[in-house]
N, C-alpha and C positions, 0 to 999 in steps of 0.2 A: 345609810349612804356610805359609811366606812366599809361595810361588808361588800357593797357593790364595787367600790374602788379596788378593794383587795382582790375580788374575783377577776376584775379586769386585768390587774397586774399578773395574776397567775395564768390566765387563759391565753393572752396574746402579748406580744412584745411591745407593740405600739398601741396605746389606748386611743389615739386619734382615729385609727382604722375602725375601732369598735363603734365610736360615736357616729362616724360616717355611715356605717352599716345601719345603725338605728335610724338615722335621718332618712335614708333611702327607703327603708321598710315602712316607715310611717308616711312617706310621700309628703314631706313638708312643703307648704305652699309659700314659703317666704322667699321673695324675690332676691333679697340680699344674700340668703344662703345659697341660692342657685348660682348667682354670679360669683360668689366666693369659692364654691366648690367646683364650679364648671361642670354640672351634671349633664350627661348626654340627653338627647332629645327624647329617647324612649322612656326616660325617667321624668320627663316634664320640664327639663331645663331648656333654656333658649339657645345656648351654645355649648359646645363641648370643647374642652381643651385638647389640643392635638397631643397624641401620645407618640412617644418615640419608640422605635423597634426594641422589643424586649421589655417594655413596661408592663406591669401587672394591672389587669383590669378587674375591678371588684364588681361582684354581682350582688344584688339585694337578696336577703334571705327569703326563702319561699314561704316559710311559716310566719305567723303574725307575732309570735313572742319575740321579745328583745333578747337576742343572743348574739354573741360575737361571731363573725364569719369564720368558718373553719379553713384555715390556711394550711394546706398539706402539700407535700411534694407533687401529688397527682394534680391538684388544682393549679399549682404553679406551672406545671408542664402543659396543662390544657389552656391556660390563659396567657401564656407567654409566646410571643412571636420570635422565631429564630431569625437572626441576622443572616442574610444570604452568604456572607463570607464564612460563617460558621457551618452552614450546610455544606459548602464546598470543601471545607476542611475535614468534616467527618465522613464524607463520601469517598471512601478509598478505592471504589471500583469505577469511578468515572474516568473514561479515557482522556488523556491529556491532549492527544493529537490523533486524528484519523484522516485517512485518504483512501479513495476508491482504488482498488487494484487495477481496474480498467484504465483509469487516468494515468497511473504510473506506467503501464505497459504501452499506452498510446504515445506518451512522451518518449519512452525508451525506443520505440519503433521509429519515430520521426527524426530523432537525433542523427543516426547514420544515414537514413534515407534522404533527409533534407540536405545534409551536408554533401552527400554524394551527387545529388542533382545540381547543387550550387557549383561544386568543383567541375562537373562535366560541362555545364553551360559556360562558365567563365573561362575555363581552359580552352574550350573549342573556339571561343570568340577571340581571345587575346593571346593565346600561346599555342597556336596550331603547330608550329614547327617543332616545339619541344615535345609535345605529346604523341606525335605521329612518327617520331624517329625510331627506327629499328636497326638491328645489325645487318639485315638483308637489304635495307633501303629500297623496299618495294612499295607499290601503291597501297595505301591504307586509309580508311575513312572513319573507323571506329577506334578510339583509343582504349587502352586497357584501364582497369581501375587503379592499378599500381602507377600508371603514367599520370593520371589526372590528380591523384592524391600524393604523388611524390615530388611535385614541383612547388615552388614558393610563389605566392603566400597560401595556396590552397591547402598545403599539408598541415599548416597550423590549425586551421578550422577543423579539418578532418580529425586530427589527433585530439583536439579538445572534445569534440562530439563523441568520439569513441570512448574517451575516458569517462564521460558522463553516462555513457551507455552501459558500461561494465557493471556498475553497482546493481541496477535492476536485474541484470543477467544472473548474477550470483543469487539474488533473492528468489528469482523464479526457479532456478535449479534446486534450491533448498525446499521450496514449496512443493514442487513435483516429487521430490524424494520423500517427503513426509506423507504426501497424499497417496502415492503408489505403495508405500510401506503399509499404511493402514488398509488400503484396498487389498493388498496381497495377503494380509493376515486373515481375511474373511473367506479366502478360497478354501473349499473343503478338500479338494483333491490334493494329496501331499506332493505329488510330482509337479503339478501345475503351480502349486504355491511356492515350491522351491525354485522353480524356473522364474517365476514372477519376481521373487526377491533378488535373484541374481541379475535380472534385467534392470531392476530398480537401482541396484548399486552401480551397474554399468552406465546407466543414464547419468547418474550423478557425477561419476568420474570423467566420463566423456564430455560432459558439459564444462567441467573445469579445464580439461585439456583444450577444448575448442575456444574457450574464452582466453586462455593464456596464448594460444596460437594466434588468435585475432589481435591480441595486444602486440605480439612480436611482429606480425605482418604490418601493423600500423606504424610502429615506431622504428622499424628497420626497413627502410624503403629499398626498392631495387636499384636506385641510383647510388645509394650509400654502400650497400653490400649485397650484390645480387645473389651469390651462392647461398648465403644464409637466408635471405628473403625467399628464395625458391624452395628451400627445404621446409621452412616454417609454413609456407603456403600449402605444400603437400600434406603436412600434418593437419592443417586446418581443414582441408578438403576431406580427408579420411575420417577424422573425428566427427565432422559435421554429418556425413552420411551415416556413420554408425550410430550416432546419437539419434538421428531421425528414425532409423530402423528400430532401435531399442524402444524408443518412446511409442512408436506406432504398435509394436508387438505387445508391450506390457499394458498399453491402454485398451487393447482388445481382449485381454485375458480376464477371466472371472468365473463365477459359478454359472450353472445352467440357468438361462433366463436373464442374467445380468446384462444391462446395456453398456456398450463401450462409451468412452468419453465423447462429448459432443464434437470436439475438434479432431477426433481420431481419424475420421474419413479424410479430412483435409490434410492431416499429416501424411497419410499414405499417398495422396495425390502429389503433394510436394516432394515426397521422397522419390517417386518415380520420375518426376520432372528433373530433380537434381541428378539422378543417376544418368538419365539420357543426356543432360547438359554436360555432365562430367565426361562421358564418353566422347561427345563432340569436341569438348575442350582439349582432350588429349590428342585426338586425331588431327585437329587443325593446328595444334602447337607443333606436332611432329612435321606436318607439311610445311609449316613456316620455318622451322628450325633446320630441317634437313634438306628440303627442296626449294625453299625461298619462293613459294608460289604467291602471286599477287592475291590480295584479299584474304589470305589465310589467317593473318593476324586479326583482321576485322571480325571474321567468324569466331575466332578464339575469344576475342573481347566480348562478343555478343553472348556466347555461352557463359562467360564469366559474370556478366550482368544478370543473366537469368538465375545462375546459382546464388548470387548475392541476394537477389530479391526473394527467391524461394527460402533462403535461410532466415531472412527477416520475417517473412510471413509465417514460417514454422514457429519461431519464438513468439509471435503475436497470437498464436492460437490459444494462449492462456486466457484471453478474454472470452473465448467460447467455452472453455472448461470451467472457469470461475467468473461468471458475468456479474454477480452481485456481491462479491466479497470485498472486504476492506482491510487495509493495513492500519493497525491501531498501536498507540503507545499508551500503556496503562500501568498503574502501580503493580508491582510484583507481589503476590500473596503466597506465602509459604503454605504447604499442605497442612502443617501442624498449627497454623495460626488460628486462633479462636475467632469465629465469625460473630458479629454483633447480632 
């Protein structure tokens, strides 16, 4: 008996675990022992004590001899349930936040479009005299975008929506810059690859100029400072057209057999619509400014609305090029960090 107790002390730390393993292996039929130990049903017990997460579950020995259960790190890992919070703590690659790129682009599109429609409807109903006033004082039925977004209180809503619209615009510009850079590196022809890289850089900087010009046109209205507003509007028009052309051109470049981007055809169509509308805008502006012809400013405003809608649609083609992509926020892993 003394030798048995001595072996128990040497083999395992807790002798009670040893005797519990012996009782389970012999399948004792004493009801008092079952209620006391709370053996599970598969071992013949009536009821099992609930186990908390992380508790160790003992298994009966497979052989018939009376030996202490082998408690090793492998058995502990096998029989231990991880707490969900621990799983989340050790998973360093789980994204903290994610959102569909399509949803971001749709919201970014509707911010200026919805506010523009609201300004047009409310200004046409309640402030007709203010929005139709021109220096020639001729008949006019369609107000310009600067007129409906430069009066109060419409200008506050327009400025807020444009401010919220600028963030995704910077994000989309960086996205296309990275994508076109990777696509250009795969072009085998050296001359075409060099041209594609130059167009990629031009798209990136033209997008920045366009966004900055849009900000200036929005926050410097024609009523506050018309000369500055007019010059910034010209910069916006030129950068927008050049940006469309560069995007359409670089999107169609590639190796023999490579397909262009899905939205590239739409970009070309929007580019030609914008060019035609810009020509009409210049012609009708000169007719209004120099000749003061009736309805000239209305045609000018119509061309301006077409250009604005084409520009919004141009930036919304990202949903055609990247329909199933997501924006994720995940922990940053260094390249030299050891992976588990």
